[in-house]
N, C-alpha and C positions, 0 to 999 in steps of 0.2 A: 205952871209946871216948869221945872228947871231946864228943860230942853225945848228949843224951838224945833220946828219941822226940819230945817236945814241942818241943825246940829245933830240930828239922829244919824245922819250919814257920816259923821265925823267921830263916832264912838271908837275908842281903842279896843283892842282885842280883850283886854281885861274888863272894860266896861260892858262889851257885848256879852262876855261870859257871865258877869254879874246880873245883867238884865235877864238872860236866859235862866240862870239859877233861881232868880226871884220868881219869875212867871211859872217855872216848872215846880215850884214848891206847892204841895197839895192844898195848903190852907190859904193860898194867895190866888184870887181870881182877878179878872180885869179891873174891877173897881178898887180892890185892895191894892193892886199893883200901882195904879194911878195915885191913890192916896198915900201910899208909902213913899213914892218918888216925890210927891209934893212936900211931905213932912220931913224926909231925911235928905232930900236933894240928890242923892246918888243911890243906885241900886246896891252898891257895896255897903254903904252906911245902913240901908234898910235891912240887908241881910244880917249885919252885925246886931241890929236891934231886934230882929224878928223873934229870937228865942224868948226874950223877956216880954214880948207882946202877946204870945199865944197862951192859951189856957192849959194846953198840954205841955208836958215836960220837954218834948222834942218837936221841933218844927219840921223835921224830916227834909231838910234842904238837900237837894241832889249833890252828890260829890263832884269835885272839880273834874275828875277824870270822866264822869258821865257827861258833864256839860261839854268838855273839850272834845270828847268823841262825837257828840251830836253836832258841834260846830264843824268838825272835820268832815263828817259825813255830808253835811249840808253843802260845804264847799266842793266836795267831790261830785255832787250832783249839779254843780253849777250855780248854786244860790250865791248871790252877791249881797254883801252887807254894806 
């Protein structure tokens, strides 16, 4: 896996946003998330590749505003990343 346990705490805002976008994509479950990170090394690269990997025309990736709203709400609740 491209990230060690310690590196998970050092993700930038954009990396956290990409991770959340990837895991919130309806066609991506925990195993696919892991496999995509292994294959593409970053969640951003996996998101870029996702439309070409799905059988459907749209992967329905959540919008950046949806993800940023979710991150802001989490921080408002005291969640620490």
